[in-house]
Phi, psi and omega in degrees: 000142182273148178303323182293344180278349187273315189081232181272129180280150177286326182217154179217149178202176174280303183242125179250116180259130183249105182114124186245048167270201185295319180293318178295320178296318180295316179296316181295319179300310184290323179294319179292320180294334177279359176102002181279152171277115192241135169238141175244128175260138178223126183288333176279184185272006177186171180291162175138294181056205180295333179301318183291337181266002182277174175291341178088005181294142178234123180276104183226150180190207181086358180117047178287166181294330177292315177301314181296318181296331179271003173090023182247138178257120181226164175207164184300324180293320178295318177298317180298318182300320178288311185296322180301321180283315186290329180268358182266186000287166176066034175289161178277094188292330178295316179291320178298318181299314178297318182296316180292317180295331182258010189292319180296318177295323179294321174301314179299325177297317176300318178297320177299326179280001176095011179276124181261147178228129176281146183270065180212152184252132168268111192264003181259148178293134182195158170291317182201124182294135172270056181211181179255020178297143185266357183217143179212157175281144177226050176089000183295335183260019180247159177286143002270001189294330179287353174263349183257336182209154177294123184295120177219132178287140182226007177281102181267133185236131175302152181292093179200147177275122181077224184298123183251001183298324179296317178297316180302313182291327175302315182291315185289320179292322177295322178296319181295312180290327177294332178280353176117358180286136174269164181222133172244112181263176184053035184231115184254118177292139182243324178199152180277156178246130180248143175275185186293343178267356183093007179278140176292122187241000181157199178201167175252139181226173175235133174225118182052040175084358181250147178285136176227135182245145183230129175263126176250107186291330184247310185194158169247134177244119181267117177227054191266003178088182183275209185224028182294337181271007179250101184298324180294316178293323176299316180299325181282323192242323186221062185295346179300336180272351180298133179089351178260170176289171184235130175266095184191176175268005181093357184243012178276075189255011177074015186298320180293321178298316181294318178300318183290318181294335176293341177265000181104008180291148177264155175246168183212137174053045183291345180272351185281132182222162168250138180232140177236112170286151177286358177301123185277125183305321182296329178275318181301317181298324184277351177227240178205158174251126181233157178272188184294347178257011175079021184252137167290155180213004184198157169285120193288354179266008175291169171307129188298336175295330179292315180288334178292311180296318179302316182297303187293325181280329194232348185243147176288131180271178359284172184246134186234140168270122178255125185213158176254178186298316181298317179296315181296315182293337181279351178281129178301144183306319182295331182273359177273339179053029178075007183278130178246156178299146175278317180228141173227124182224160178280330184236155177291330177298319177295321181293318176303316181296318180297325184269356179071029180269158176301137180304131177088347185293308181290324177301318179295318180298313182290322179299316179295315179300311183296320181300318179281325181297328177302333179259008180070031184236153172218074189295336183276324186232348171068036172295144183300142185300334183294342180259001187264126169197151180298138176276138185233155177295143002281153182251150180228151173239129179270127181301126181294344180253011181265051192249205194232354175268104193316306184297317182294314180295321182296327180269359176075014181268339183073015181213150175215158184201181175209167185267151180242342180280162180180206182294142178283121183232157170282177179293344177258014175082002177297128176283130185257149175269188185288349175266000181085008179263149180296141167281113188303132175080009184234130180228161178206154177202171182075203185283355169288343180246160171273114186268230184284339195289141166263250177263354185247172182207151172221140178308141179092345179278350175276305175296326181293306183284334176298317180283318182297309181279341169295319176299314180296320179296320179297317179294316181293321180296322179295328177277338183085014179198173177279174179296151175287000000 
């Protein structure tokens, strides 16, 4: 829409942030602290979005006070070596380098915003600790990553039992409004407004069925989330997620991406997704993860998102955790998440029949595994020796749909996910067009943008890069340009 079509705007500000999740809160905070008059629009009735419903993990390192208190020595180069591999192939190395070099300062920023972290380590494999521990492993101590970088845990968790995203968003949204940013909720942006030079000058929104217009004198920052809730966009860009559950607040419909592309903005890595199988890491490590043909395909102690994506993208389903009684009983009650075995049998042949696997397939897999485990070896997949021991009768299979990600379990797929691709941005959040030039007056961060990720993902790198590059976008938007 052209500026000349609007007439008099209903509201005006310097920087208009669209979306009040973690990236929007970070952008609004920094823009307001830089002296800009800031408004944040949120389509829901309050701040939070998918960030508030997340586990709250933040991937931080380089030598934070939590790492030091737990006895770990880290540095930016070591952190970079792991992230480049774990987020790859084809990760955005420029963004990763900035993120690692600025990670200790970014941790301090969270503390400035009132986010507390306990100085304790959760040392067991899990999707998310049901404890208040402030540090967790996220695959850094698994092969091949332990051969590429010194293993150091970097999953930082706000002081909260279980899901910490709500606590994180309470602190960040309060920091943003405390810095002077205003907020208009129940307001859904519908399209951007361009002036006669092609610069983004504001937008049109809807509130309670009525049109509302906003003038942005300096810039608009899009922090509207990904597009996992848009079935049409999934079909076009990331069909691997069709039919699976969705990790979102239900409003990640790609609206910000669509608004920006209507102005000529380019997108990047729209097919990249994160997938989470309901397979519990504490059980998978003590047994094995197999595909629908009874075959192992990964070292089970990796970051669980890695085995999830590998399974759904490359292996025939369904996917089963195979474990014995000793392994199951050794899992702490909190790490079981209430999940019980689907089948328990005395013999592997019986278990194969129950699971509909080819006769002898699972028996061969377990025989091979046990033969090497007796010697503390895993020559095919390199699982750490501390998890290796022969599996003994009785054997159990954990139902792949007996999980904890509501949508995935509800649909019986045993998997849920979200999108990682989005608008192509510079390191300062400038939205780029197809020629690689900035769309004047337009910035983006969070899952509306393509961040650090290549084909890989690690927990905490979504909230982490959303806030880190959201901060940079907010500062650049307040100036009206990128960093020198």
